[in-house]
N, C-alpha and C positions, 0 to 999 in steps of 0.2 A: 428474347425473354430474359428478364433480369435474373431469375433464379438459375438460368443456364450459364451465366457468366462465372465459370469456375476456372481458376488459374491452377494448372496442374503443379504438382510438387516439383517436377523437373523444370518447369518454366520459372517457378519461384526461385529455385536455386540458381538458374542462369541469370535471372534479373539481378540477384544479389552479387553475382560475379562481376557484373559490369560496373556497379557502383558500390564496391564493397568497403567495409570499414576494416581497420587494421586489427589483426589478431594479436592480442597482448596478454590475455587473461588465462591463467592456469587454474587447476582445481582448488588450490588453497585460496588464491585471490577471489575466485568465484564464490566459494563458501563464505569467505569473510564479507563479500558484498551482500550475500543473503542475510548473514547475521547482522550486518550493519543496518539493513533495511527493516528487519523484524524486531530485534531487541531495541527498545527505546520507546516506540510509539505507545504500545499498550501499557508498559510498566511505568515509564516516567510521566506520561501525559494522562492516560485514561484510567489509572488505577482507582482514583477517587470517584470518578463517574461510575465505574463498574460497581464499586462498593455501594454507592447510593441506590443503584438499581437492584442489586442482588444480595448485599450484605456479604457475610463470609461465603455464601454460595457462589461468589465469583470464581472460586476455585473450580467449580464445575463449568462455569462459563468459559474459562480458558481451555478446559478439556474438550468441551463441545466444539468450540471454534477451531481448536487444533486438530480434532478428529476429522472435521469436514475438510480442512486444509490438507490433511494427510492423504485423503482419498483423491482430492484434486491434484496434489503434487505428484502422485503416481501416474495420473493421466498426463500431466504436463511433461513428466520425465520421458515417457514413450514418444510423444509427438514432437517434443523439442529436440530429441536426439535424431529423429527422422528428418526434421526440417531445421537444421542449425543455422538459421538466419534471424535477423532482428524482426520484431513484429508481434511476438507472443501470440495471444489468443486471436488477434486480428488476422495474422498470417495463416494460422491453422484453419480458421473459419473460411478464409478465402479459398483454400485448397480443397475444402470438403463440401461446404454447403453453399458457396457462391458469394458474389460480390455484394449484394444488398445486405445480407446478414453480416458479412465481414465489415462493411462500413458501420453498421449499427454497433458491432462489438468494439471497433476502433473508437467510435464516438463515445461509447460507454466507458472505455478505458480512460478517457479524460477525467471522468468522475473518480476513477480509481486512483490515478497517479497524481494529477495536478492538484486536485482538491485535497488529497491526503498530504501532499507536500505543504499546502497552505495550513492544514490542521497542525502539523508538527511544528511549523514555523510559529504558530500561535502558542503552542505548548512550550517551545523554547523561550519565547518572550516571557511567559509566566515564571519560568525558572530563573531567567536572567534578572528580572526585576526583583524576585525574592532574594536572590543572592546579593544583589547590590544593596538592598535595604538591610540585610543581615550584617554585611561586612562594613558598609560605609554609612548607613542611615539615609542614603540618598534614594529618591524614587521619582520617576516621572509622574506628572499629573495623570489621573485616570483617563482624561480625554485624549492623551497622547500614547497611552500604553494598552488600550483596549478598543476594539471596534464597537459599534452600536449593537444593542440587543434587537434581534429581528423577530417579529411576530406576524402572524397572518391576519390581515384585515380583509375579510372576505376571501377572494382568490388572489389577492395581491399582497406581497410582503411589505411590512411597515417597519421602519427603523426607529428605535428608541435611543436617541443620542444622550439620554441621561446616564446611560451605562458607560459610554465612551464615544469617541469620534473616529480615531484612527490609531492603529497599532504600529508605531514607528519601529520598535525593535524587531518585529516580525518582518517588516519590509526589508530592513537591513540584512538580516540573515538570509532571506530568500534571494536577494540580489547578489550577495557574496558567494553563495553556492552556485548561482548561475555563472558567475565569472570563472569559478574553478572548473566547471564542466566545459566551458568554452576552451580552456587551456588544453585539456586533453584527458582521455580515459585512463591512461597509465598513471598520470599524475593524480587523478582523482582516486584511483584504487590505492595508491600509496598512502595518501592522506587518510582515506577511509580505514586502512589497516591500523593506523595509529589510533584513530578514534575508537575503533572496535576494541582494541586492547584496553584503552582507558575505561570504556563502558563495562566490559566484562569484569575488570578488576574492581570497579565500584560496586557492581551488583554482587560479586563474590564476597566483598567485605560486608555488604548489607546482610547477606544470608548468614555469614559467620557470626555477626553480632546480634541478630534478632532471633534465630532459632534457639539458642540456649535459654532465652528468657520467655519462650513461647508458653502462653497460658491457654490451656485447652478450653477454659471457660469462655474465652473470647469468641469461640466458634459457635456459641449458642445464644439465640436461635440461629440456625445455620442459613435458612432461606426465609427471612422475615417477610419478603414480598412474594413468596411462592415461586413456582417455576415460570409462570407466565404473567405475573403481576396481578394486583387486585382488579376486580371487575371495574370497567370504565377507564382503565389506564391503557396506555399504548407504549410498547417498547420497554416495559419494566419486567422485573423478575430475573431469574437465572438465565432463561433463554434470551430475554431482551438484552441483557448485558452481553451475552455471547455474540448477538448480532451486532452490537455497537463496537465491541473490541475486535471484531473479525478483521477489520482493515489493518490491524497491527501485524497480521501474518502475511500480507501481500508481498513481502520481500522475496519469497520464493518465485513469484511471478516475474519480479524484476530480474531475477537471475536468468530466467528463460529469454528475456529480451536481450540479454548480453551474449546470446549464442553466437552471433556473427562476429563478435570480438573475442571469442574464446578459442584457444588452441585445443585441438582434438575434442570438439564439442560432443561427439557421440559418447565419449567416456566421461568428460568433465562436467557437462550440464547435469546429468542425473546425480552425480556426486554433490554438486553445489546445491541442488534442489532439496534432496532428501537430508543431507547433512545439516544444512542451515536450519531446516524446520525442526529436526530432532533436538539440536542443541538449544534452540530458542524456547521450545515448549518446556523443557526441563527447567530452564531459568525462570520462565514465567511462573510455574507452579511453586518453586522454592521461594521466590521473592514474595509471591502473594501469601504463602503460608507464614512467612516471617512477619510481614506487615500486619496480618490479621492477628496472629498470636501475640505480637508485642503490645499493641494498643487497641485492638478491636477494629471492626469495620462495619458497625451497625449504621443503617441509613437514618438520617434525621427526618422528623415528621414536621409537616407544615404547622404554622401557629394555630390553624383551625383544626388540627388533628388529622389532616388528610395526607395521603401519600403524595410526595412531590418528586418531580423528575429533576435530575441534575441540570443546572443552568436556568431553571425556571425562576420566576419572581418569588414564589413561595419558598423555594430552596434557598435563595439568597437571603430572604428575611429570616429563616430559621438559623442559618449559619452566622448571621449577624448578632445573635444573642450570645451572652456570656456562657450559657450552658453548653453550647456546641462549638465554641471558639477553637478548642483543641481537638475536635473530631477529625479523623482521617478523611472523611468524605468532604470536608469543607476546606481542605488544603489545596493550594495550587502547586505545591511541590511535595507530593505525598511521601516519597521515600525519605527525603531529607527531614521532613517533619517527624517521621517515625523515629529516626535516630536521635533527633534532638529531644524527643519525648522520653526516651529511655536513657537520657544523660550522656549521650555520645554527641555532644554539640559540635565539636571540632570535626569529627568524622562526617556528621550530617552536612556541615558546610562544605566539606571536601566532596561529598557526593553531589551536592548541588552544583559545585564547580564542574564535576565530571559530566553531569547532565548537560550543562552549558556547552561543554566541549564535544559531547557525543551525539546529541540530537541532530546537529547538522549532517551527520553521516546518513541519518534516515531521510532527511530532506534531499540529500544528494542522490540517494538511490531512487526515490520517488520521481524526481525530475529526470534522472538518467533514463528510467523506464518510459516516461512520457515523451521525451525527445526522440527516442528510438521508434516509438509507435508512429509519431508524426513523420519521421524520416521515411519509414517504409510506405506509409500511405501516400506521401508525395512521390516516392519512387514509382509507385503504381499508377500515378496520374489522378488519384482521387482528391488530392490537394495540389496546389500550385507546385510545379516541380522545382521552382527556385528554392523551396524549403529544404530540398534534399541536397543542396550544395554543400561540399566538403571544404573546410578551410584549408588553403594551400599549405599553411605552416603547421597548424595544430592537428589536422586530419580529423576534425570533429564536425558534426552538422551544426555549425555555429549560428546560422540564421534561426532555425527552429528552436535552438536552445535559448536564444535571447528572447524570442517571442513567448516561449513557455515561461521563462523566468518573470517576465512582466505580469503575466496573468496570475501566476502563483502569488506574487507580491500583492496584487490587488485583492485576491481572495483572503490572504492572511491579514491584510490591513482592515478589512471590513466585516469579517464573520467570526463567530466564537468557535472554539475548538470542538465542542460536542456536536454542534450542528454540522460542521465540516466533516467530522468523522462519519456521521450517519449518512450524509449525502454521498460520501466516497463509497460506502458499503453498497449502495444500490447499484452502482456501476460495476463494482468488483464482483458481486455475486452473479450478475448477469453474464459477465465474461467467463467466469469459472464454469457456469452452467453450460455455456456453448462449447467449451473445450471438452467437457465430459460427454457431450453428445457427439462431437466431432470424432473422438477416438473410436467410438463404436461404429460410426459410419465408415471410417477408414478400414476398420477390421473386415467389414463386409465388402466394401468396394475394391479394396486393394490388399487382399490378404497375403499376397506373396512378397510384398515389399519388405526388404530387410529392415528389421527393427533392432538397432543396437541395444535398446532397453525396452523390454516388454513388460507392460503392466501385469502383475500377477492377478489371476481371477478377475479379468477385466469386465466380465459380464455381471460381476457383483460390485466391484470397486467403482466403475464409472456410473452406474445408476445410483449408487449410494452418494457419490459426489453431487450428482444432479439434484437428487431429492434433498440432500443436506443444504444446498444453496437456496433452493426454493423455500425450505423450512425457515432458514434464518432471514431471508428477505421478507417474508410475511410476518416476522416478529420484530422488524424495524418499526420505529414510530411512523404513523400514517403519513405525515408530511414528507418523510424521507422516501417512503415508497412511491409517493406521487411524483417525486423529482424525476425518476427514470422515464416514465411515459412522456412527461413534458419535455425533458431534455431530448428524448428520442424523436419527438415530433419536430423539434428544431433541427435535429440532425438529418432527418428525411428531407426537409425543405432544402437544406444546403446540398445534399447529395443530388437531388434532381435539378438543382440550379447549376451545379458545376460538375461533380464527379460522374454523374450518369453519362454526360457527353464527353468528358475529357479522359475517362478511364482508358488505360492502355488496352485492356481486354476488349472494351467496346470499339476501340479504333483499330483493332486487329494487330496491335503491337504486342505480340507475344514473343518473349525472348527465345533463343535457340534451344532446342531440346538436346538431350544427351547424344542422340544418334546423329544429329546434324553437326556436332563439333568434334566428331571423331573419338568420342569416349564410349566405351562399350555400354550397352544398356544394363538394366538391373543385373546383379543385386545391389550395388552400392551407388547412390547418386553422387555426382561430382561435388566437391567442396568449393565454396566460393574462394576465389583467389588461387585455384589450383594451377593456373597456366604460367604464372611468373613468380620468381622469388619475391618474398616480402608480402605476399598475400594480396596484390593489387594487379589489375590488368595494365598492360603496357599502353 
């Protein structure tokens, strides 16, 4: 029975022990990895899109998305501290509800990580081109700095190449980050720490310069498109904006995928998860308040008087008029634009430079998470095991990293940022929903297992996380909602074509349990790499 293919927590830990990654990350590095993944995407890239959907009400959008993430983070903290191996929601689902749903979660995580990395690559491209034009007056032709606009022609996507052909800067940054990840996790974390420092300094300067000139009048009307958008629209309003920017918070999930490369993960993973989420939520709210208060954030109206979604043809036409040329919602580099508008031009250019330096840290963490998901799926036999090969010198899963980098670059080259973000959210919300269910199943099925971190009020927190994920999913644009079942159908086809037969559990290749390797049974499961110095098997 497919649903009977459950890999026990003990077996998962033993599997990780045989092909383990090197443990190099401490609590500070782990928190910085989370901050690097979270801060940037929502603030630097999607602030304008959120304002077009919700106006000043995007303040509540950040709160709603952050609240759902807080509930999910508490669930992740407990289960990640119990299962300190790579794999995130995929691994947790495998241990609790079985192989089929685990495959579906792992497949959905591709939408979360790889597509999000593509989205931020496109966002970086926008800042890069804006900075180059501001400093030097040089710019690439639109055909080489933007992908085509995609619309649905019946059930099939149709590319409009009048918008652009290929986004070359996005390709370059995606491949550069891929090369960095191949070199090694320690090196990536060090570079990330520098980028996080630059990013936090830039946002702190933004807050310090905008809050003193805050005009409360700019907050009215607070929610011009209402909470759920005008009738007949999809994915608009305060809640629609929350659903769109949700993927900006997935950095805490990337932290959990780094558990196998973390020293003392039972202690450090919860610190990294909760700490990074708290820091980033505060920054989001302060930066959003500064941007709205300084120049306003009212959405533009289509030339025919209708409500228009960001990235749509009607939106582009409205932003092309002189009346809206200086609006926040029409800017491709929102925060730099705000500072220039309040006569801090030099600082605005510096912030644009900081975004160019900092956004690659977000791409890095998204790709880091994706490669580790693929690594563990290959280690379990659901993907070709060659993908789980570790580079003899760099000690990283180099093959799967390079494969991931190529696909991220392709997505970044051909798709717009808003569409990529919404597609990413459909997979993210499904994965978070499954973790919320998994923690409850484990509490019933294995109540006596030691939990280094216990989710408080779990029978309230976990259901709230699950309901919150469903709530946001059904407030995504309809086409983004449809991506998940279509993508899932393709995943099922591939699973029955390969993984169903090659799975280690299906073939009876289940790694040695604790009792078989001379380690006492519960309360504490063995840590990967416990047998030899340096964290690897001899």
